[in-house]
N, C-alpha and C positions, 0 to 999 in steps of 0.2 A: 540503491541501484548501483552505486559505485563500490568497488572493492578497496580493501586496505592497501596502502602503498607499501607497507612493510609486512612481510609474512611473519616476522618475529614479534609483532605487536599482539599482546593478548587482546582478544575482542570480547566485548560484553554485549549481551542482548537483554533488552527489557521484554519480558514475556507477559502479555496481557491475556489471561485465560477467561473465558466466558463461563460463569457458573449458572447453568441453565435451570430455571424453575419449571417443574413439570406442569403446574397448573396453568402457566401462561403459554405453554407450547402447543396447546390444542388448536390455536389459530395462527400457526406459524406461516404456512404457505398458502397463497391464494388458490392455487390449483387444488390443493387438498380440501380447502374450505368449500369449494364449489360442489364437492360431493355431498355436502350437508345441505339439504333442501329446506332450510328454515327461513331463508330470505333475510337473515339478520345482517347488519352491516359488520364487516370484519373489524375485530378489535386489534389494537396495536400490540406488538410483542416487545416487551421491555426486558433487556438482558443486562445484568450487572457485569462490570469488568473489574478485575483485580490485577495488580502488578507485582512482579518480583524479578530480581536479577538472576541471570543464568550465565555462567562462564562457558565459553565455547572451546576451551583448551582441551577438553576430553573428547571432542568429536573428531571424526575422521576428516582429513584434509586431502583433497585431490592433488596429486603431484603436478598436474599441468593445468589446473583451473584456479581462478581467483575466487575468493569467497564473496558471495552475494550478501552484503552486510546490512543488517538492520539493527537498530537499538530498541525498537518497539515492534512487536508483532501482535496484530489483532487476531485472536484465534477463536474458533467456534467448534464446539463438540457436537458431532453428529454420529448416527449409527447407520451403517450401510450393510445390505445383504440379508440373506435368510439362512440361518438365524442371524440376528443383527450383530455386527462387529463395531465397536466404538473406535472412532478416529477423531483426530483434531486437525483442523485445516486453517491455514493462514488466510485471513480475509484480505483480498487484494482488489481494489477498485481499478487498478491499472492492467488487469489481466482478464481474458475471456474464459479460457478453458480451465475448468476445475479439474484437478488431478489428484490421484491417490498414489502413494508409494505402495506398490503391490509386492508381496513376498509369498514364499511357499509355505513357510511355517511360522510359528509364534516365536516370541523372544526377540533378542537382538537389541541393538542400541536404540532403535526407533520403532515405535509401534506402526505396523503396516497392515494393509487390508489383504486378506487371504482369499482371492477369488475362487479357488478350488473348494473352499469351505462354504461357499454361498450357492444354494440351489437356484437362486433367482438371477445370478450373474450371467450376462450375455455379451460376448465380444461383438463388435460391429463389423460386418463384412464390407469389403471394398465396394460391392455392388449397391450398397444401400444409399438412399437419398441423403441420409445424415452425413455419410462420408464424402459423397460427391458434391453436395451443395452447401451444407451447413457449416463446413469448415473453411469456407472461402475467406472469411474475415480474419482468420488466425494469421499471425505474423508469418508462420510457416504452414502453408496449407497441407492437409493430410496427403499421404502417399499410400500406395498399395504394397503390402509385403507379398511378393510373388510366391514365396514358399508357403505361406499360411492363408493367403487371400483375405487377410484381415487389414483393417484400416489402421495405418501407422501414423502416430502423431509425435511431434517434438516441439518443445518450447525452449527458447534461449533467452538470455538476459544480456544486458549491456556489458557485463564484465566477463562474458563467455561461459557463465554457468549454464547448465542445460539439464533437460529432463526428457526422456523419450519412452514410448511404450505403445500400447494399442488403445484405440477408442473402444469404450465399452459402456454398458448401461447396467444399472441395478437399482434396487429399491432403497431410497434414501429416506430416513426418518429422523426427527428430532424429538427426543423425549418420548411422550406417548402420542404424538401427532400421527395422523394417517400417513402411510408410506407413499412415496411418489417416485415413479421410475425416472431416473435422471441419467443423462449421458455425461461421461467424464473420461479423462485419460487414466488408464491403468498403467502406471509407469514402473518399469523394471530397472531402469538406469536413470539415476537422478543426482544432480548436484545443484541445489538451489537454495533459496532463502529458508525453506523449511528445514534443511539439514542442520541449521544452527539452533534449532528448537527441539529439545529432546521429547516434547510431547506432541509435536505436530507431524503429521504424516502426509502432508500435501497442501494444496492450494485451493481456495474457494474463489473462483473468478467472478468478479462483481461488476464488470463493465457492461456495455450495452450490446455486446455481440450475441448472435443467435444461440450460442451454446453456453452463455454465462448463466450463473445461478439465478440472477434476477430475471433473466428472460425465460428460463425454463420454469420458474416458479411464479411468473407473472407478478413479481414484486415491483410496484410502481413508485415507491418512495421508501428511503431508508436514511438513517442518520446516525452519527456517533459523536462522542466527545472523548477526547484523549487527555487525561490529566497530565500536568507537568510535574507531578510529584508522586509519591508512593500511594496516594489515595486512589480509590477506584474510579473508573469511568463508566460509560454506559453506551449501549448500542440499542437503537430503536428501529424496528422494521414495520412498514405498513401503517404509518400514523398520519393523522391530520395535522394541519399547521399548529404549532405549539404557540399559544397566544402570549405567554409570558416571555418568549424569546424574541428579541428584535432582529429577526433574520433579514438580511439584505441579500437579494438575489442577483446573480449575473447569468445571462443565457449561455447555453451551449453554443459553440461554434460549429455550424453544420456546413459541410461541403459534400454535395451529392456526387460529384465527379470523382472517380477513383484517381488518387494521386500517389506516387510511389512512396513519399515520406509522410503522408498524413494518415493518422490513425482515426478512422471514421467512427469507431465504437468506443473511443476513450471519452472521458469527461473533459472535453476540451473547452476552454474559456478564452476570452480575449483580454490579454494583459494590455492595459492602456498606458501604463507608466509606472515609475518607481520614484518614491520620495525618500530622501535620507535627511532626518531632522526636518527642517522646514524647506529643504531645497529639492525641487523637482529635477530629476536628471535629464539632460538633453539627449534622450534616446530617440533616434529617428523612427518615425512611424513604420517604415519599411522593415525595421529590425523586429518589430513586435507582431507582425501579421504573417501568416503562412505565405510563402512565395509560390511560384507557379508549379513547383514540385511537391508542395505540401509541407516542406521543411519550415520550422519556425512556430509551430503550434505550441500552446501552453496547456498542460494537463494537470488536473488535481488527482493525486495518487496516494492512496493509503499504504501502498506496498513499497514506496521509496522513502528512504530515511530523511535526507536533507533536500534542499531546493537547488535546482540546477537552472542556470540561465545561459542562453546563447552568448558566445564570446563578446560580441559588440556591446550587449547590455551589461554583461558581467564586468567587463573592463571598466566601464563608467561607474558602476556601483562600487567596485573594489577601490578605485581611485578616490571617490568621494568619502567612503567610509574611513579609509586610511587617513584622509585629510582631517576629518572631523574628530578622529580619535587620537590624533597626534598629541602626545603629552599625557594622555589617559592610559593608553596601552603601549607596551614595549614590543615593537615588531621583532619577530624571530630572526630575520635577516639571514636565512639559509635558503638560497635559491633552489637547491636540489630537494628540499623537503616539501612534498606535496601529499597532504593527508588524503587517503582513499583515492588517490590518483586524480583528483579534481579540485582540491581545496588548497590553494597556494597562498592565502593570506592568513598567516599564523602569528601567534604572540607568545611572549614569555610572561607568565603570571606567577607570583609567589605560590609555592606548592601548597601552603596551608590555607589559601584563600578559597572560600566556598563559591559555588556557581553564582549565587545571588550577588555576592560581593564583586565577582569578576565582571558581571554584567552591569554594575552600577555606573551611572553617568554616561552610558552609551546612547548615541542617537537612534531613534526608532527607524526601522526600515519598513516602509509601507508599500505593499503591492496594490496597485490601483486597477480595478476592473470596471466594466460598465455596470453601474448600479451597486457595486460592493467594493470593499477593500479588506485586505488582511494586513494587520499591523504586527510586526515582529519586534519585540522589545527585550531589554535586559538580558537575562541569562540565556534565552533562546537564540541570541545572536552568536554565541560562542559555544564550542564543544571541546571538552578536555580530551586530549589524545592519551589513551591509557598506555602506561609504560614509558612515556617520553619525559625525560628530565634533563634540564640544563642547569647544573649546579643546584641551587635551592629553588629553581623555578620549574613549574610544569608548563607543558605546551598546550595552548588552546588555539583552535582555528575558527575562523569566520564560517558560519554555517550555510553560506551561499557558495555554490561551486560553478565551475566552468563546464558547460555541456560539451564543448568541443574537445575537452580532454578525456571524456569517458570512452568513446565519443557517442553523442546523441544528436539527432537533428531536431531537437525540441527542447522546450523549457518545461520543467516539472516542479510542481509545488508539493514537497514531501511532507510526511506526517509530523516531523519535528516542528514545523511551522504551523501545524494544525492543532497544537496543544492548547488546551483551554479555549478552544473554539468549538461551537456547535456547528458541525458540517452536515448539511442536508443535501441529498441527491434526489431531485424531483424529476423523475423520468416522464411523467405525464405532461408537465409544463415545460420540459426541456431546460432545466436550470439547476444551478448549484447555489445554496444559501449559506451564509456565514453569520455567526453571532458570537462575539466574545462573551465568555461565561465561565464561572467556576463549575467544573463538572460535578462536584459533590453537591453543590447547592441546587443545580439544575435537576439532578437525579432525585433529590428530596422533594422538589416541587412536583415531579412526576409520580411521586408515591413510592419511590424506591429508596430505602434507607441503606446506605453503604457503610 
């Protein structure tokens, strides 16, 4: 969610592409399954994930926008329209509106959806209920384009990246599954996370909003495991509890009253405390709960790279981590150096040292929730800043950032700290589950050989 602090730094993305198996795709969406009147219990959909590095240096840069930066993108391949056009969308649990990059013709640097080539494409008019009512939970509610009388939508991110276009609907299908008419944004102007991914043409919104993918397809449970190495991971949709995974659950934080800074459709959980090594930080309870404006919630987000904490909590974490790593890590001591605009605790590490070696001997940082915890250890505590050298040393930064510097009025648990965790979103019971696991072994237990 944060952009790079230096435009001259080469940025790298880890691209996780979903290799879809046609035989499993017949039971993809619940809404489509309801058309099959056999009364059978829906089967889970298991999707393998693979990883590769992609340099973003060849991609266009906006002259007045900062890059919305990810190092891992979860992408799913879909087909949209009649005849079907293949697109690849970034899976984002922190967003509601799914959107496609729409273009007039083929080719170009990024594959895009061509609405004029689809006979089933339909723009949403301003007068429709979808435009007037179902866009209320979007961060930027829809407006009416007076010249076309079509529903205009726009999304913006914390770093000022943006995407805008019209609300539309078309037939969405995965593999050979039945098609399902789905509402999405058909964006003609965009600069967002997907523009750093040469195979992605948009965003698949996975939060709990009315227009999200999970709401439109009646997906009540989904989960994923992101590997911390080049091995593949897995995405699972619509499954029962996995018996061999010791999932610990924490409930969603629900606030019915609309508040200006509280995202009611996010996967919001209650952060109870933070432990560094064996020490529990003296964070006041008032810092960890949403205030009267809704500011201060904690969200689990697959679309944000690192973890951000509100300033009061971040300051205590930074101070204690620095104290416990004194003599283990050499502080950079450059007050003006702030990685991605929010990470100001950085170190000098010998350039030849591998990530595992850089993270050796560091105290674990444990995020404590009601009924569950997320432990961040070793190399996941540090991230090497590409292109930065100080003599024979590379620059590594602490992977917890200050929300106030972004700025955000919330804490966000990013996907870097979800690596080698099974993360389950259970919408029926209103909870998020976590279990530490090796993704490749979990996939094998599920019958998927990676």
